[in-house]
N, C-alpha and C positions, 0 to 999 in steps of 0.2 A: 063844695065850697072849699074844703080843706086842700084839694088838689090845686085849685086856682091860686090859693095863697102861697102854696109851695112853689108853683111855677113862677109866680110874680116875684117872690123873694130870690129865687135862683137867677132869674133874668136880671134883676136889679144888681145882685151881687156880681154877676159876670160883667155887666156894663161898668160897674164901679171899679172892678179890677183892671179893665182895659183903660179906663180913664186914668187910673192910678199909674199904669204903665207909661202912658203918654206924659203924665206929669213928671214921673221919674226920669224919663228920657230927656225932657227939657232941663230938669234940675241938674242931672249929672253930666249932660252934654257928651254922652258916650256914643260913638259911631256904631258899635256893635248893638247896643240897646235900640238905637234908631232903626237899624235894619230889622230887628225883631219886631218892633212896634209897627212898622210899615209893611210887614209881610202879609201874604195872602191868608194864612191860617188865622191871624189875629183879626183881619177884616171879616172872615167868615164867623168867628166867634162873636164879634160884635153884632152881626146880623142875627145869629142864633139867640143871643141875649135879648135883643130887641123883640124878636118874635115870641120868645118865652114870656117876656113881660106883657106883651099885648094879649097873648092867649090867656095868661093867668088873669089879667084884668077883665077880659071878656067872660071868663068862667065865673068870676066873682059877681059881675054885674048880672049875668044870666040867672044865677041862683037867687038873686034878690027879687026878681020879677016873676 
């Protein structure tokens, strides 16, 4: 169960950082920050963050039953 909580928190933190990056891009209106935000590595990190959150949630739920 502890691993599930860690994975869930890491995934949520990663997704929050990416959402913060997009918010900052809109706030500062920086072309360089827009290129970074829309780059392929950031998209891959978003997928990894979502997958970690889902796996962590499933591990937590599986330990309950």
